Structures are given as C-alpha cells and as structure tokens.
C-alpha positions as CSV (number, residue, x, y, z in Angstrom):
1,M,-18.7,-0.8,10.1
2,K,-16.3,-0.6,7.2
3,K,-12.7,-1.5,7.9
4,K,-10.2,1.4,7.5
5,V,-6.7,1.3,6.0
6,A,-3.8,3.1,7.7
7,V,-1.3,4.8,5.4
8,I,1.9,5.4,7.4
9,M,4.9,7.2,5.8
10,G,8.3,7.6,7.4
11,S,8.5,11.2,6.3
12,D,6.2,13.8,5.0
13,S,8.5,14.0,1.9
14,D,7.0,10.6,1.0
15,L,3.5,12.2,0.5
16,P,3.8,12.8,-3.3
17,V,4.2,9.1,-3.8
18,V,1.7,8.0,-1.1
19,K,-1.1,10.1,-2.5
20,G,-1.5,7.3,-5.1
21,A,-2.5,4.8,-2.4
22,I,-4.7,7.3,-0.6
23,G,-6.6,8.2,-3.9
24,T,-7.0,4.6,-4.9
25,L,-8.4,3.6,-1.5
26,K,-10.8,6.5,-1.5
27,S,-12.0,5.6,-5.0
28,F,-13.2,2.3,-3.5
29,G,-14.9,4.2,-0.6
30,I,-12.4,2.8,1.9
31,P,-11.8,5.0,4.9
32,V,-8.2,6.0,5.1
33,E,-6.2,7.4,8.0
34,V,-2.8,8.9,7.2
35,H,0.1,9.5,9.6
36,V,3.9,10.3,9.6
37,M,5.7,7.9,11.9
38,S,9.3,6.8,11.9
39,A,10.7,3.4,12.8
40,H,13.8,5.2,14.0
41,R,12.6,8.6,15.4
42,T,9.2,7.6,16.8
43,P,9.5,3.9,17.5
44,E,7.2,3.8,20.5
45,Q,4.4,5.6,18.7
46,A,4.8,3.3,15.6
47,C,4.7,0.2,17.7
48,A,1.7,1.4,19.7
49,F,-0.2,2.3,16.6
50,A,0.4,-1.1,15.0
51,R,-0.4,-2.9,18.3
52,D,-3.8,-1.1,18.6
53,A,-4.7,-1.0,14.8
54,R,-7.1,-3.9,14.8
55,K,-9.1,-2.7,17.9
56,N,-9.1,0.8,16.2
57,G,-10.9,-0.5,13.2
58,F,-8.1,-1.1,10.7
59,G,-8.1,-4.0,8.3
60,A,-4.6,-3.4,6.8
61,I,-1.6,-1.0,7.1
62,I,0.3,0.4,4.2
63,A,3.8,1.7,5.2
64,A,5.9,3.8,2.9
65,A,9.6,4.5,3.6
66,G,12.8,5.1,1.8
67,K,16.5,4.5,2.5
68,A,16.8,2.0,5.4
69,A,13.0,1.5,5.1
70,H,12.4,-0.4,8.4
71,L,8.9,1.1,8.9
72,A,6.8,-1.7,7.4
73,G,8.8,-4.4,9.2
74,V,8.5,-2.6,12.6
75,L,4.8,-2.2,12.1
76,A,4.4,-5.9,11.0
77,A,6.3,-7.0,14.1
78,H,3.6,-5.5,16.3
79,T,0.4,-6.6,14.5
80,A,-1.2,-9.6,12.9
81,L,-2.9,-7.3,10.3
82,P,-1.6,-7.4,6.8
83,V,1.2,-4.8,6.2
84,I,2.0,-3.6,2.7
85,G,5.3,-1.9,2.1
86,I,5.9,0.8,-0.4
87,P,9.7,1.2,-0.9
88,I,10.3,4.9,-1.7
89,K,13.0,6.1,-4.2
90,S,14.8,8.6,-2.0
91,S,18.5,8.0,-2.1
92,T,21.4,7.6,-4.4
93,L,20.6,3.9,-4.7
94,D,17.3,4.7,-6.6
95,G,15.2,3.0,-4.1
96,L,16.9,-0.4,-4.3
97,D,18.0,0.0,-0.7
98,A,14.4,0.6,0.4
99,L,13.1,-2.3,-1.8
100,L,15.5,-4.8,-0.2
101,A,14.9,-3.5,3.3
102,T,11.1,-3.8,2.8
103,V,11.0,-7.2,1.1
104,Q,13.7,-9.1,3.1
105,M,11.7,-9.9,6.2
106,P,12.4,-12.7,8.7
107,K,10.2,-15.7,8.9
108,G,7.0,-14.9,10.8
109,I,7.0,-11.2,10.0
110,P,5.7,-10.9,6.4
111,V,5.4,-7.7,4.6
112,A,3.7,-7.7,1.2
113,T,5.9,-5.4,-0.9
114,V,4.9,-3.5,-4.1
115,A,7.3,-1.9,-6.6
116,I,9.5,1.1,-5.8
117,D,7.1,4.1,-5.6
118,G,4.2,1.6,-6.3
119,A,1.6,3.3,-4.2
120,D,-1.4,2.8,-6.5
121,N,-0.8,-1.0,-6.4
122,A,-0.5,-0.8,-2.6
123,G,-4.0,0.7,-2.5
124,I,-5.4,-1.9,-4.8
125,L,-3.8,-4.8,-2.8
126,A,-5.3,-3.4,0.5
127,A,-8.6,-3.1,-1.3
128,Q,-8.3,-6.8,-2.4
129,M,-7.5,-7.8,1.2
130,L,-10.6,-6.0,2.5
131,A,-12.7,-7.4,-0.4
132,L,-12.4,-10.9,1.2
133,S,-15.1,-9.8,3.6
134,D,-16.7,-6.9,1.8
135,E,-18.8,-7.7,-1.3
136,E,-19.1,-4.0,-2.3
137,I,-15.4,-3.6,-2.6
138,A,-15.1,-6.9,-4.4
139,A,-17.7,-5.8,-7.0
140,Q,-15.7,-2.5,-7.5
141,L,-12.5,-4.5,-8.0
142,D,-14.2,-6.7,-10.6
143,A,-15.5,-3.7,-12.4
144,M,-12.0,-2.1,-12.4
145,K,-10.5,-5.3,-13.9
146,E,-13.2,-5.4,-16.6
147,K,-12.6,-1.8,-17.5
148,M,-8.9,-2.5,-17.8
149,T,-9.7,-5.4,-20.1
150,Q,-12.0,-3.3,-22.3
151,D,-9.5,-0.5,-22.5
152,V,-6.7,-2.8,-23.7
153,L,-9.1,-4.4,-26.2
154,A,-10.1,-1.0,-27.6
155,K,-6.4,-0.1,-28.0
156,D,-5.7,-3.3,-29.8
157,A,-8.6,-2.7,-32.1
158,A,-7.3,0.8,-32.9
159,I,-3.8,-0.6,-33.6
160,Q,-5.3,-3.4,-35.8
161,S,-7.1,-0.8,-37.9
162,A,-4.2,1.6,-38.2
163,E,-2.1,1.6,-41.4
164,F,1.7,1.5,-41.0
C-alpha cells in the first residue's frame, strides 16, 4: 500500500499557498489527506493526529502555518515521521516570524523547513522522502530533474542564438 502524505494547515486561509504542495504530491501519484488543525486552538486533535499518523498509513507530514507557526513543531513532537514545515507569509513581518518559529526547533524535534510560502518544494521534499522506499516515485523525480535540466539547456541555447 502506498504511503500517504498529510498536509495540515493552521487555518483555511493558508489553502491558496498549500495547494502547491497538494498539486505536487498528486502529480507524483501520492495520496494526500488535507486537514485544518491548530497548534493553539485544537492542540489535542493535532497531537492525536500526529501520534497516530504512522499507523494510519502516512509516510510524512507537511505543516503550514503563519505568525507564531508552532504547528509543525507540535506535530513533530508527537511523531517520529518526518515533518516538513511551510512558513506562511501572513503577518506584518512578511513571514519572517513564521520562518523563525518553524526552523528554530530544539534538539530531538527536527522540522525540515522550506522557504516562506514554499509549498511546491514541501511537496517535492515529501516525495523524495517516500522515494527512498518507492521506486516509482524515485523514477518520477529523476524524470522531473531531467526535464528541468533540458528546459534550462534549451533556454541557454535560445539566449546564445539571440542577437543583442
């Protein structure tokens, strides 16, 4: 059975950003389950979800939150699965508050953190984690990397042939 990835957002207002991770995961054929949970408003539900994630078929958790952005850390505290944090730009600090809250984790509770609003990379990172034990996903990632290489080489060739 293929491992799922959970995409958890602290607020439904994070959905426009989080859609990048959902779409990326689906493009690799990875089952995705999406939830709204708050580290502060629904802490019991968030902790229970993380605690049971492995037995419920998840291979990784993506957590998106803005401002105080404790969601990824709270989830990571309750599971040994990899947790990827997406800091959301949602305050007057342009997401720097969320970035620092997500990346500055204590020893023993790691959260892999992507760029502010970096949902696409969160999806790719989760796919790379699952690809360690899934050859189909690994092959798709290799193909994606090769396409990116060919796209850049084609752009370089076009620039080289342009007259300035």
